[in-house]
Biopython code that builds the backbone (N, CA, C, O; Angstrom):
import numpy as np
from Bio.PDB.StructureBuilder import StructureBuilder

atoms = [
    (1, "MET", "N", (154.746, -151.245, 124.516)),
    (1, "MET", "CA", (153.400, -151.537, 124.954)),
    (1, "MET", "C", (153.173, -150.734, 126.198)),
    (1, "MET", "O", (152.075, -150.191, 126.315)),
    (2, "LYS", "N", (154.166, -150.573, 127.246)),
    (2, "LYS", "CA", (153.886, -149.639, 128.421)),
    (2, "LYS", "C", (153.781, -148.354, 127.984)),
    (2, "LYS", "O", (152.964, -147.627, 128.549)),
    (3, "MET", "N", (154.527, -147.874, 126.978)),
    (3, "MET", "CA", (154.429, -146.475, 126.555)),
    (3, "MET", "C", (153.092, -146.147, 125.921)),
    (3, "MET", "O", (152.560, -145.054, 126.118)),
    (4, "TYR", "N", (152.556, -147.065, 125.177)),
    (4, "TYR", "CA", (151.300, -146.979, 124.523)),
    (4, "TYR", "C", (150.241, -146.739, 125.559)),
    (4, "TYR", "O", (149.432, -145.812, 125.528)),
    (5, "ARG", "N", (150.335, -147.755, 126.564)),
    (5, "ARG", "CA", (149.177, -147.585, 127.614)),
    (5, "ARG", "C", (149.354, -146.299, 128.448)),
    (5, "ARG", "O", (148.361, -145.651, 128.781)),
    (6, "ALA", "N", (150.539, -145.938, 128.773)),
    (6, "ALA", "CA", (150.788, -144.683, 129.450)),
    (6, "ALA", "C", (150.361, -143.470, 128.750)),
    (6, "ALA", "O", (149.932, -142.513, 129.395)),
    (7, "ILE", "N", (150.440, -143.448, 127.607)),
    (7, "ILE", "CA", (149.962, -142.210, 126.721)),
    (7, "ILE", "C", (148.434, -142.143, 126.700)),
    (7, "ILE", "O", (147.815, -141.093, 126.871)),
    (8, "LEU", "N", (147.833, -143.401, 126.467)),
    (8, "LEU", "CA", (146.373, -143.409, 126.552)),
    (8, "LEU", "C", (145.671, -143.117, 127.946)),
    (8, "LEU", "O", (144.547, -142.618, 128.007)),
    (9, "LEU", "N", (146.364, -143.441, 128.975)),
    (9, "LEU", "CA", (145.933, -143.381, 130.269)),
    (9, "LEU", "C", (146.063, -141.898, 130.754)),
    (9, "LEU", "O", (145.250, -141.353, 131.500)),
    (10, "THR", "N", (147.205, -141.306, 130.231)),
    (10, "THR", "CA", (147.406, -139.779, 130.567)),
    (10, "THR", "C", (146.408, -138.985, 130.000)),
    (10, "THR", "O", (145.866, -138.115, 130.681)),
    (11, "ALA", "N", (146.051, -139.209, 128.651)),
    (11, "ALA", "CA", (144.917, -138.545, 128.055)),
    (11, "ALA", "C", (143.643, -138.884, 128.670)),
    (11, "ALA", "O", (142.747, -138.040, 128.642)),
    (12, "ALA", "N", (143.452, -140.007, 129.219)),
    (12, "ALA", "CA", (142.064, -140.350, 129.837)),
    (12, "ALA", "C", (141.981, -139.578, 131.168)),
    (12, "ALA", "O", (140.924, -139.048, 131.511)),
    (13, "VAL", "N", (143.089, -139.517, 131.909)),
    (13, "VAL", "CA", (143.043, -138.693, 133.133)),
    (13, "VAL", "C", (142.831, -137.287, 132.933)),
    (13, "VAL", "O", (142.072, -136.654, 133.668)),
    (14, "LEU", "N", (143.472, -136.749, 131.961)),
    (14, "LEU", "CA", (143.277, -135.289, 131.622)),
    (14, "LEU", "C", (141.746, -135.038, 131.200)),
    (14, "LEU", "O", (141.151, -134.032, 131.587)),
    (15, "LEU", "N", (141.196, -135.925, 130.454)),
    (15, "LEU", "CA", (139.844, -135.657, 130.056)),
    (15, "LEU", "C", (138.873, -135.923, 131.194)),
    (15, "LEU", "O", (137.813, -135.298, 131.218)),
    (16, "PHE", "N", (139.143, -136.748, 132.073)),
    (16, "PHE", "CA", (138.381, -136.929, 133.286)),
    (16, "PHE", "C", (138.427, -135.559, 134.130)),
    (16, "PHE", "O", (137.414, -135.048, 134.607)),
    (17, "LEU", "N", (139.591, -135.080, 134.243)),
    (17, "LEU", "CA", (139.790, -133.841, 135.017)),
    (17, "LEU", "C", (139.049, -132.737, 134.363)),
    (17, "LEU", "O", (138.530, -131.879, 135.077)),
    (18, "ALA", "N", (138.950, -132.676, 133.092)),
    (18, "ALA", "CA", (138.224, -131.692, 132.399)),
    (18, "ALA", "C", (136.577, -131.682, 132.699)),
    (18, "ALA", "O", (135.891, -130.675, 132.523)),
    (19, "THR", "N", (136.130, -132.768, 133.107)),
    (19, "THR", "CA", (134.718, -133.004, 133.400)),
    (19, "THR", "C", (134.395, -132.620, 134.764)),
    (19, "THR", "O", (133.214, -132.464, 135.074)),
    (20, "LEU", "N", (135.323, -132.452, 135.603)),
    (20, "LEU", "CA", (134.988, -132.097, 136.954)),
    (20, "LEU", "C", (134.441, -130.627, 137.032)),
    (20, "LEU", "O", (135.149, -129.655, 136.771)),
    (21, "ALA", "N", (133.208, -130.545, 137.389)),
    (21, "ALA", "CA", (132.646, -129.144, 137.432)),
    (21, "ALA", "C", (133.156, -128.413, 138.525)),
    (21, "ALA", "O", (133.146, -127.188, 138.407)),
    (22, "ALA", "N", (133.636, -128.949, 139.654)),
    (22, "ALA", "CA", (134.049, -128.300, 140.914)),
    (22, "ALA", "C", (135.352, -127.499, 140.648)),
    (22, "ALA", "O", (135.577, -126.434, 141.223)),
    (23, "LEU", "N", (136.193, -128.056, 139.757)),
    (23, "LEU", "CA", (137.446, -127.366, 139.475)),
    (23, "LEU", "C", (137.167, -126.128, 138.559)),
    (23, "LEU", "O", (136.411, -126.207, 137.591)),
    (24, "SER", "N", (137.750, -125.103, 138.881)),
    (24, "SER", "CA", (137.694, -123.837, 138.085)),
    (24, "SER", "C", (139.055, -123.870, 137.372)),
    (24, "SER", "O", (140.047, -123.298, 137.825)),
    (25, "LEU", "N", (139.042, -124.507, 136.336)),
    (25, "LEU", "CA", (140.373, -124.678, 135.491)),
    (25, "LEU", "C", (140.451, -123.457, 134.564)),
    (25, "LEU", "O", (139.442, -123.025, 134.008)),
    (26, "PRO", "N", (141.671, -122.905, 134.404)),
    (26, "PRO", "CA", (141.908, -121.916, 133.432)),
    (26, "PRO", "C", (141.691, -122.409, 131.917)),
    (26, "PRO", "O", (141.740, -123.590, 131.572)),
    (27, "TYR", "N", (141.470, -121.434, 131.159)),
    (27, "TYR", "CA", (141.245, -121.712, 129.788)),
    (27, "TYR", "C", (142.550, -122.361, 129.095)),
    (27, "TYR", "O", (142.413, -123.075, 128.101)),
    (28, "GLY", "N", (143.730, -122.112, 129.609)),
    (28, "GLY", "CA", (145.033, -122.595, 129.227)),
    (28, "GLY", "C", (145.011, -124.145, 129.290)),
    (28, "GLY", "O", (145.469, -124.831, 128.376)),
    (29, "PHE", "N", (144.466, -124.654, 130.393)),
    (29, "PHE", "CA", (144.220, -126.134, 130.479)),
    (29, "PHE", "C", (143.516, -126.758, 129.418)),
    (29, "PHE", "O", (143.911, -127.802, 128.899)),
    (30, "PHE", "N", (142.446, -126.131, 129.065)),
    (30, "PHE", "CA", (141.716, -126.750, 127.865)),
    (30, "PHE", "C", (142.382, -126.669, 126.645)),
    (30, "PHE", "O", (142.159, -127.535, 125.799)),
    (31, "THR", "N", (143.242, -125.677, 126.400)),
    (31, "THR", "CA", (144.021, -125.597, 125.341)),
    (31, "THR", "C", (145.105, -126.710, 125.338)),
    (31, "THR", "O", (145.382, -127.391, 124.351)),
    (32, "PHE", "N", (145.614, -126.800, 126.416)),
    (32, "PHE", "CA", (146.657, -127.951, 126.590)),
    (32, "PHE", "C", (146.017, -129.302, 126.568)),
    (32, "PHE", "O", (146.681, -130.286, 126.241)),
    (33, "LEU", "N", (144.720, -129.397, 126.909)),
    (33, "LEU", "CA", (144.026, -130.660, 126.837)),
    (33, "LEU", "C", (143.835, -131.033, 125.272)),
    (33, "LEU", "O", (144.031, -132.154, 124.804)),
    (34, "ARG", "N", (143.444, -129.962, 124.593)),
    (34, "ARG", "CA", (143.168, -130.184, 123.125)),
    (34, "ARG", "C", (144.402, -130.629, 122.415)),
    (34, "ARG", "O", (144.314, -131.528, 121.578)),
    (35, "ILE", "N", (145.637, -130.021, 122.710)),
    (35, "ILE", "CA", (146.765, -130.456, 122.168)),
    (35, "ILE", "C", (147.166, -131.895, 122.434)),
    (35, "ILE", "O", (147.609, -132.631, 121.552)),
    (36, "VAL", "N", (146.992, -132.246, 123.658)),
    (36, "VAL", "CA", (147.469, -133.548, 124.129)),
    (36, "VAL", "C", (146.418, -134.682, 123.613)),
    (36, "VAL", "O", (146.831, -135.765, 123.196)),
    (37, "VAL", "N", (145.180, -134.394, 123.663)),
    (37, "VAL", "CA", (144.189, -135.359, 123.167)),
    (37, "VAL", "C", (144.285, -135.594, 121.588)),
    (37, "VAL", "O", (144.267, -136.707, 121.062)),
    (38, "CYS", "N", (144.383, -134.455, 120.957)),
    (38, "CYS", "CA", (144.558, -134.513, 119.490)),
    (38, "CYS", "C", (145.870, -135.248, 119.116)),
    (38, "CYS", "O", (145.863, -136.099, 118.226)),
    (39, "GLY", "N", (146.946, -134.936, 119.764)),
    (39, "GLY", "CA", (148.299, -135.616, 119.473)),
    (39, "GLY", "C", (148.125, -137.200, 119.848)),
    (39, "GLY", "O", (148.565, -138.081, 119.109)),
    (40, "VAL", "N", (147.539, -137.431, 120.895)),
    (40, "VAL", "CA", (147.344, -138.828, 121.351)),
    (40, "VAL", "C", (146.465, -139.626, 120.273)),
    (40, "VAL", "O", (146.831, -140.711, 119.823)),
    (41, "ALA", "N", (145.349, -139.033, 119.925)),
    (41, "ALA", "CA", (144.485, -139.667, 118.933)),
    (41, "ALA", "C", (145.243, -139.983, 117.681)),
    (41, "ALA", "O", (145.195, -141.094, 117.154)),
    (42, "ILE", "N", (145.971, -138.942, 117.201)),
    (42, "ILE", "CA", (146.821, -139.208, 115.976)),
    (42, "ILE", "C", (147.783, -140.214, 116.028)),
    (42, "ILE", "O", (147.926, -141.027, 115.115)),
    (43, "TYR", "N", (148.524, -140.201, 117.161)),
    (43, "TYR", "CA", (149.608, -141.318, 117.428)),
    (43, "TYR", "C", (148.868, -142.645, 117.440)),
    (43, "TYR", "O", (149.324, -143.559, 116.754)),
    (44, "VAL", "N", (147.803, -142.825, 118.137)),
    (44, "VAL", "CA", (147.254, -144.168, 118.389)),
    (44, "VAL", "C", (146.577, -144.508, 117.002)),
    (44, "VAL", "O", (146.565, -145.693, 116.669)),
    (45, "ALA", "N", (146.047, -143.621, 116.218)),
    (45, "ALA", "CA", (145.462, -143.796, 114.996)),
    (45, "ALA", "C", (146.530, -144.467, 114.104)),
    (45, "ALA", "O", (146.241, -145.443, 113.412)),
    (46, "MET", "N", (147.735, -143.945, 114.130)),
    (46, "MET", "CA", (148.839, -144.487, 113.302)),
    (46, "MET", "C", (149.268, -145.900, 113.796)),
    (46, "MET", "O", (149.762, -146.736, 113.039)),
    (47, "GLN", "N", (149.057, -146.094, 115.045)),
    (47, "GLN", "CA", (149.454, -147.317, 115.509)),
    (47, "GLN", "C", (148.286, -148.505, 115.251)),
    (47, "GLN", "O", (148.562, -149.705, 115.241)),
    (48, "MET", "N", (147.129, -148.040, 115.075)),
    (48, "MET", "CA", (146.012, -149.011, 114.963)),
    (48, "MET", "C", (145.910, -149.443, 113.510)),
    (48, "MET", "O", (145.425, -148.684, 112.671)),
    (49, "ARG", "N", (146.349, -150.621, 113.211)),
    (49, "ARG", "CA", (146.280, -151.139, 111.830)),
    (49, "ARG", "C", (145.294, -152.219, 111.736)),
    (49, "ARG", "O", (144.995, -152.636, 110.617)),
    (50, "ASP", "N", (144.776, -152.701, 112.746)),
    (50, "ASP", "CA", (143.932, -153.838, 112.779)),
    (50, "ASP", "C", (142.416, -153.608, 112.949)),
    (50, "ASP", "O", (141.611, -154.539, 112.972)),
    (51, "SER", "N", (142.065, -152.257, 113.073)),
    (51, "SER", "CA", (140.664, -151.889, 113.289)),
    (51, "SER", "C", (140.324, -150.655, 112.704)),
    (51, "SER", "O", (140.706, -149.569, 113.140)),
    (52, "VAL", "N", (139.497, -150.844, 111.564)),
    (52, "VAL", "CA", (139.160, -149.656, 110.808)),
    (52, "VAL", "C", (138.259, -148.811, 111.648)),
    (52, "VAL", "O", (138.448, -147.596, 111.598)),
    (53, "MET", "N", (137.331, -149.262, 112.393)),
    (53, "MET", "CA", (136.397, -148.526, 113.250)),
    (53, "MET", "C", (137.184, -147.730, 114.288)),
    (53, "MET", "O", (136.817, -146.589, 114.572)),
    (54, "ALA", "N", (138.187, -148.251, 114.830)),
    (54, "ALA", "CA", (138.934, -147.611, 115.811)),
    (54, "ALA", "C", (139.677, -146.413, 115.227)),
    (54, "ALA", "O", (139.770, -145.304, 115.753)),
    (55, "LEU", "N", (140.226, -146.828, 113.987)),
    (55, "LEU", "CA", (140.912, -145.683, 113.198)),
    (55, "LEU", "C", (140.138, -144.563, 112.916)),
    (55, "LEU", "O", (140.569, -143.428, 113.117)),
    (56, "ILE", "N", (138.921, -144.807, 112.422)),
    (56, "ILE", "CA", (137.924, -143.665, 112.103)),
    (56, "ILE", "C", (137.491, -142.973, 113.455)),
    (56, "ILE", "O", (137.387, -141.747, 113.450)),
    (57, "GLY", "N", (137.267, -143.585, 114.457)),
    (57, "GLY", "CA", (136.964, -142.973, 115.717)),
    (57, "GLY", "C", (138.052, -142.100, 116.218)),
    (57, "GLY", "O", (137.842, -140.963, 116.640)),
    (58, "LEU", "N", (139.264, -142.677, 116.160)),
    (58, "LEU", "CA", (140.331, -141.749, 116.574)),
    (58, "LEU", "C", (140.644, -140.527, 115.697)),
    (58, "LEU", "O", (141.145, -139.499, 116.153)),
    (59, "LEU", "N", (140.335, -140.695, 114.484)),
    (59, "LEU", "CA", (140.434, -139.504, 113.518)),
    (59, "LEU", "C", (139.469, -138.442, 113.813)),
    (59, "LEU", "O", (139.743, -137.248, 113.693)),
    (60, "ILE", "N", (138.191, -138.953, 114.249)),
    (60, "ILE", "CA", (137.176, -138.127, 114.660)),
    (60, "ILE", "C", (137.552, -137.307, 115.855)),
    (60, "ILE", "O", (137.417, -136.083, 115.858)),
    (61, "VAL", "N", (138.028, -137.992, 116.880)),
    (61, "VAL", "CA", (138.522, -137.477, 118.053)),
    (61, "VAL", "C", (139.542, -136.406, 117.729)),
    (61, "VAL", "O", (139.429, -135.291, 118.239)),
    (62, "ALA", "N", (140.502, -136.689, 116.928)),
    (62, "ALA", "CA", (141.661, -135.672, 116.486)),
    (62, "ALA", "C", (141.030, -134.460, 115.925)),
    (62, "ALA", "O", (141.487, -133.349, 116.192)),
    (63, "VAL", "N", (139.960, -134.626, 115.128)),
    (63, "VAL", "CA", (139.386, -133.416, 114.521)),
    (63, "VAL", "C", (138.637, -132.631, 115.511)),
    (63, "VAL", "O", (138.729, -131.404, 115.532)),
    (64, "LEU", "N", (137.880, -133.303, 116.352)),
    (64, "LEU", "CA", (137.134, -132.680, 117.429)),
    (64, "LEU", "C", (137.900, -131.918, 118.432)),
    (64, "LEU", "O", (137.441, -130.895, 118.940)),
    (65, "PHE", "N", (139.107, -132.419, 118.737)),
    (65, "PHE", "CA", (140.017, -131.903, 119.695)),
    (65, "PHE", "C", (141.078, -131.034, 119.076)),
    (65, "PHE", "O", (141.943, -130.580, 119.825)),
    (66, "ASN", "N", (141.106, -130.763, 117.843)),
    (66, "ASN", "CA", (142.282, -130.054, 117.172)),
    (66, "ASN", "C", (142.321, -128.724, 117.755)),
    (66, "ASN", "O", (141.294, -128.078, 117.962)),
    (67, "PRO", "N", (143.603, -128.264, 118.050)),
    (67, "PRO", "CA", (143.745, -126.921, 118.735)),
    (67, "PRO", "C", (143.745, -125.884, 117.575)),
    (67, "PRO", "O", (143.541, -124.714, 117.899)),
    (68, "VAL", "N", (143.927, -126.140, 116.407)),
    (68, "VAL", "CA", (144.031, -125.034, 115.275)),
    (68, "VAL", "C", (142.712, -124.431, 114.979)),
    (68, "VAL", "O", (142.579, -123.209, 114.908)),
    (69, "VAL", "N", (141.605, -125.368, 114.781)),
    (69, "VAL", "CA", (140.395, -124.898, 114.491)),
    (69, "VAL", "C", (139.431, -125.521, 115.525)),
    (69, "VAL", "O", (138.795, -126.550, 115.293)),
    (70, "PRO", "N", (139.366, -124.831, 116.679)),
    (70, "PRO", "CA", (138.515, -125.452, 117.772)),
    (70, "PRO", "C", (137.052, -125.668, 117.405)),
    (70, "PRO", "O", (136.475, -124.871, 116.665)),
    (71, "VAL", "N", (136.434, -126.766, 117.927)),
    (71, "VAL", "CA", (134.975, -126.935, 117.685)),
    (71, "VAL", "C", (134.486, -126.398, 119.012)),
    (71, "VAL", "O", (135.034, -126.647, 120.086)),
    (72, "HIS", "N", (133.306, -125.565, 118.839)),
    (72, "HIS", "CA", (132.776, -124.924, 119.844)),
    (72, "HIS", "C", (131.406, -125.661, 120.224)),
    (72, "HIS", "O", (130.502, -125.714, 119.390)),
    (73, "LEU", "N", (131.276, -126.186, 121.401)),
    (73, "LEU", "CA", (130.138, -126.872, 121.825)),
    (73, "LEU", "C", (129.699, -126.316, 123.287)),
    (73, "LEU", "O", (130.502, -125.655, 123.946)),
    (74, "PRO", "N", (128.546, -126.575, 123.717)),
    (74, "PRO", "CA", (128.202, -126.147, 125.021)),
    (74, "PRO", "C", (128.918, -127.083, 126.088)),
    (74, "PRO", "O", (129.247, -128.247, 125.857)),
    (75, "GLU", "N", (129.110, -126.416, 127.279)),
    (75, "GLU", "CA", (130.027, -127.008, 128.283)),
    (75, "GLU", "C", (129.548, -128.465, 128.691)),
    (75, "GLU", "O", (130.350, -129.377, 128.896)),
    (76, "GLN", "N", (128.206, -128.602, 128.788)),
    (76, "GLN", "CA", (127.630, -129.855, 129.202)),
    (76, "GLN", "C", (127.937, -130.989, 128.178)),
    (76, "GLN", "O", (128.196, -132.137, 128.542)),
    (77, "THR", "N", (127.894, -130.612, 126.928)),
    (77, "THR", "CA", (128.146, -131.520, 125.764)),
    (77, "THR", "C", (129.757, -131.885, 125.810)),
    (77, "THR", "O", (130.161, -133.025, 125.582)),
    (78, "TRP", "N", (130.543, -130.884, 126.101)),
    (78, "TRP", "CA", (131.946, -131.271, 126.187)),
    (78, "TRP", "C", (132.242, -132.339, 127.351)),
    (78, "TRP", "O", (132.992, -133.301, 127.181)),
    (79, "ARG", "N", (131.605, -132.075, 128.487)),
    (79, "ARG", "CA", (131.716, -132.998, 129.597)),
    (79, "ARG", "C", (131.364, -134.412, 129.231)),
    (79, "ARG", "O", (132.028, -135.348, 129.676)),
    (80, "ILE", "N", (130.370, -134.586, 128.457)),
    (80, "ILE", "CA", (129.855, -136.020, 128.061)),
    (80, "ILE", "C", (130.952, -136.572, 127.156)),
    (80, "ILE", "O", (131.412, -137.702, 127.319)),
    (81, "ILE", "N", (131.366, -135.716, 126.172)),
    (81, "ILE", "CA", (132.379, -136.120, 125.249)),
    (81, "ILE", "C", (133.677, -136.482, 125.915)),
    (81, "ILE", "O", (134.285, -137.503, 125.592)),
    (82, "ASP", "N", (134.130, -135.612, 126.889)),
    (82, "ASP", "CA", (135.294, -135.896, 127.589)),
    (82, "ASP", "C", (135.210, -137.376, 128.281)),
    (82, "ASP", "O", (136.094, -138.224, 128.160)),
    (83, "LEU", "N", (134.129, -137.532, 128.950)),
    (83, "LEU", "CA", (134.022, -138.987, 129.699)),
    (83, "LEU", "C", (133.981, -140.066, 128.750)),
    (83, "LEU", "O", (134.616, -141.098, 128.967)),
    (84, "VAL", "N", (133.211, -139.897, 127.608)),
    (84, "VAL", "CA", (133.167, -140.955, 126.667)),
    (84, "VAL", "C", (134.509, -141.302, 125.991)),
    (84, "VAL", "O", (134.854, -142.454, 125.730)),
    (85, "ILE", "N", (135.239, -140.181, 125.732)),
    (85, "ILE", "CA", (136.443, -140.465, 125.021)),
    (85, "ILE", "C", (137.468, -141.000, 126.021)),
    (85, "ILE", "O", (138.305, -141.817, 125.636)),
    (86, "ALA", "N", (137.439, -140.551, 127.365)),
    (86, "ALA", "CA", (138.349, -140.985, 128.385)),
    (86, "ALA", "C", (138.110, -142.432, 128.528)),
    (86, "ALA", "O", (139.080, -143.164, 128.724)),
    (87, "ALA", "N", (136.879, -142.939, 128.449)),
    (87, "ALA", "CA", (136.534, -144.398, 128.749)),
    (87, "ALA", "C", (137.044, -145.064, 127.539)),
    (87, "ALA", "O", (137.620, -146.140, 127.697)),
    (88, "ALA", "N", (136.910, -144.556, 126.290)),
    (88, "ALA", "CA", (137.477, -145.259, 125.094)),
    (88, "ALA", "C", (138.907, -145.330, 125.119)),
    (88, "ALA", "O", (139.398, -146.363, 124.663)),
    (89, "PHE", "N", (139.696, -144.423, 125.569)),
    (89, "PHE", "CA", (141.066, -144.400, 125.667)),
    (89, "PHE", "C", (141.550, -145.494, 126.680)),
    (89, "PHE", "O", (142.499, -146.249, 126.468)),
    (90, "ILE", "N", (140.773, -145.483, 127.809)),
    (90, "ILE", "CA", (141.142, -146.650, 128.782)),
    (90, "ILE", "C", (140.836, -148.033, 128.229)),
    (90, "ILE", "O", (141.581, -148.994, 128.423)),
    (91, "ARG", "N", (139.679, -148.091, 127.514)),
    (91, "ARG", "CA", (139.492, -149.441, 126.879)),
    (91, "ARG", "C", (140.499, -149.746, 125.855)),
    (91, "ARG", "O", (140.825, -150.928, 125.746)),
    (92, "LEU", "N", (141.045, -148.876, 125.086)),
    (92, "LEU", "CA", (142.103, -148.981, 124.168)),
    (92, "LEU", "C", (143.476, -149.457, 124.752)),
    (92, "LEU", "O", (144.225, -150.269, 124.207)),
    (93, "ALA", "N", (143.673, -148.870, 125.862)),
    (93, "ALA", "CA", (144.874, -149.169, 126.649)),
    (93, "ALA", "C", (145.009, -150.511, 127.061)),
    (93, "ALA", "O", (146.096, -151.086, 127.105)),
    (94, "PHE", "N", (143.851, -151.060, 127.387)),
    (94, "PHE", "CA", (143.789, -152.473, 128.039)),
    (94, "PHE", "C", (143.325, -153.460, 127.081)),
    (94, "PHE", "O", (143.120, -154.617, 127.450)),
    (95, "LYS", "N", (143.136, -153.077, 125.823)),
    (95, "LYS", "CA", (142.516, -154.044, 124.783)),
    (95, "LYS", "C", (143.796, -154.637, 124.013)),
    (95, "LYS", "O", (144.602, -153.969, 123.366)),
    (96, "PRO", "N", (143.818, -155.913, 124.197)),
    (96, "PRO", "CA", (144.936, -156.491, 123.313)),
    (96, "PRO", "C", (144.642, -156.464, 121.891)),
    (96, "PRO", "O", (143.582, -156.958, 121.509)),
    (97, "SER", "N", (145.452, -155.947, 121.063)),
    (97, "SER", "CA", (145.265, -155.876, 119.632)),
    (97, "SER", "C", (146.305, -156.612, 118.913)),
    (97, "SER", "O", (147.385, -156.849, 119.453)),
    (98, "LYS", "N", (146.034, -156.982, 117.728)),
    (98, "LYS", "CA", (146.979, -157.750, 116.900)),
    (98, "LYS", "C", (148.228, -156.982, 116.669)),
    (98, "LYS", "O", (149.304, -157.574, 116.744)),
    (99, "THR", "N", (148.179, -155.722, 116.396)),
    (99, "THR", "CA", (149.290, -154.851, 116.291)),
    (99, "THR", "C", (150.191, -154.800, 117.510)),
    (99, "THR", "O", (151.416, -154.891, 117.419)),
    (100, "GLN", "N", (149.523, -154.648, 118.681)),
    (100, "GLN", "CA", (150.355, -154.610, 119.916)),
    (100, "GLN", "C", (151.086, -155.951, 120.230)),
    (100, "GLN", "O", (152.225, -156.014, 120.692)),
    (101, "ASN", "N", (150.284, -157.029, 119.920)),
    (101, "ASN", "CA", (150.870, -158.409, 120.125)),
    (101, "ASN", "C", (151.997, -158.722, 119.250)),
    (101, "ASN", "O", (152.911, -159.444, 119.647)),
    (102, "GLN", "N", (151.978, -158.220, 118.091)),
    (102, "GLN", "CA", (153.084, -158.457, 117.064)),
    (102, "GLN", "C", (154.379, -157.711, 117.515)),
    (102, "GLN", "O", (155.486, -158.243, 117.432)),
    (103, "ARG", "N", (154.185, -156.482, 117.985)),
    (103, "ARG", "CA", (155.296, -155.679, 118.556)),
    (103, "ARG", "C", (155.996, -156.177, 119.660)),
    (103, "ARG", "O", (157.188, -155.932, 119.850)),
    (104, "GLN", "N", (155.209, -156.961, 120.496)),
    (104, "GLN", "CA", (155.854, -157.603, 121.678)),
    (104, "GLN", "C", (156.795, -158.737, 121.308)),
    (104, "GLN", "O", (157.735, -159.022, 122.050)),
    (105, "SER", "N", (156.568, -159.375, 120.198)),
    (105, "SER", "CA", (157.274, -160.566, 119.864)),
    (105, "SER", "C", (158.754, -160.212, 119.441)),
    (105, "SER", "O", (159.534, -161.106, 119.113)),
]
sb = StructureBuilder()
sb.init_structure("model")
sb.init_model(0)
sb.init_chain("A")
sb.init_seg("    ")
for serial, (resi, resn, name, xyz) in enumerate(atoms, 1):
    if name == "N":
        sb.init_residue(resn, " ", resi, " ")
    sb.init_atom(name, np.array(xyz, "f"), 0.0, 1.0, " ", f" {name:<3s}", serial, name[0])
structure = sb.get_structure()
């Protein structure tokens, strides 16, 4: 449970950092961000067995952030997407689910 939250919160922090316009981040950071967010989305999707909507959403995030075939969108659009997905990851990290509760037992 703690590892699950830590992974989601790490991805959320990285996404938030990506939205900061004041930072002049190198392109390598965004490549790293794609790898981390795609990996986290796939991992969490495999853990989510109780919510079809969350599963579909996470798979869309994985496709959107996949590092193999990047999706090219305007910078402002990426900032919005990053904030929305960061908020969703934080929500998932603190949302008790049936799957998480069963694993604690």
